[in-house]
Residue, then its C-alpha position, 0 to 999 in steps of 0.5 A: m548093027v553087027t551082022d557077023l556075031p552070033k545072037r546068043r545070051f550070056r549064061l552063067r557057068t555055075a560048074v566052074t568051081g566044081l570043074a576047078a576042084a576036079v582039076l586039082l584032084h587030078l593034079g594031086a594039088p591041095l587047094g591052097q598051094a596052087a599058083d605060088g609066085v604067080r604075077l597076075l595082070a589085071f588089065g582094064d579101065s577105071l573099073t580095074h584101076g580104082y576110079g574114085l577109090t582110096e589106096g588099097e580099095a581097088f579091084p587088084d588090091q582087094l583081089q590080092r588080099a582075098l588070094e592071100a587069105e587063101g594062102r596063095s602067093v600071087e602078085v596082082l598087078n594093076g594094069g587099069n587105066s581110067g577112061d580106056t576104050t578097047a582101042a586104048g587098051l590095045a595101044r598100050l598092051d605092049w607096055s603092060l606086058a613088060d611086067s612079065p605077067d603069068a596070067v591076065i584078067l582082061e576087063l575092057g569094053a565098058n567105055d566103048a558101050l558108054r560112048g555108043l561106039e560100034p560093037q564090031a570095033a570093040y570086038d576087033n580090038l579085043d580080038k587083037i588083044l586076045a590073039r596077042l595074049t594067047a600067042e604069048g602063052l598067057p592064060v586069060l580070064l576075059v571079063g564080060m560087059q553089058a551095054p546100057r539098055n537105053l542104047g536099044a535092044d539091037y545094040a545091047e544084044d550085039f555088044d553083049d555077044i562080043f564076050p562069049q563069042l571071043a571066049e569061045e574063039h580064043k578058048v579062054l575063060l569067061y566071067p560073064f559080067f564084071l558088075d554082076g550083083v553090083a550094077l544098079e545097086p546104089r549102096l554098092n556104087q559111088a555117087d555117079g552110079i557107074h563106078p563101084n565103091k569099096d563094098g561093091v568091089a568086095v562083091i565083085v571079088e567074091n563073085i569072080m574068085p572061082y574063075v580067078r582060081q581056075l585061071l591061076r591053076q592054068a598059070d600054075r600048070k603052064r609054068a610047070e610045063t615050062s620048067d619041065g621043058 
């Protein structure tokens, strides 16, 4: 049991959309014109990579189309690798950053929980990844995961608390649960009951979009600051 993680539950941040709109009003930028030309790295495991899906159905592909439909010029890079734990993600981080992204969606941890790995180890690996990304000046959207409840209440609580704690410590955006609205819904998952089908991915994209918009606005401001400097 992890002893140095605070015991707290996820709370959905319902004010994100309003906050993002307020930021835009402050900047004087229309909604459809933020973050043009941004390279967005979706860095994760099979849920990002698109396990079991055909070309064009994976999360990065559907997210890019959704952003393009809003008039945004954003390239979503598929940095997913099926089977990756947080340790495996940490090991290949440098390779993925070679694509020079402007912002990162970090989605790792599901395989740690499925294998019953120690939450503290997942915490430490994600902490190192976030430290590297923020040191690079990259805006990050951290995607939360939830442990299977059959691993016990203590394990689930310790694991679930990893993500809000890290988001607070590193001052990054948090999307509380990647599979929100999709987990345990047979019609939205493949036969294994774990990986979303294309319709499930569409739900994920719809739900996460307000957070992605805010991430892209952070990236846009960062690029503007760099250009001014």
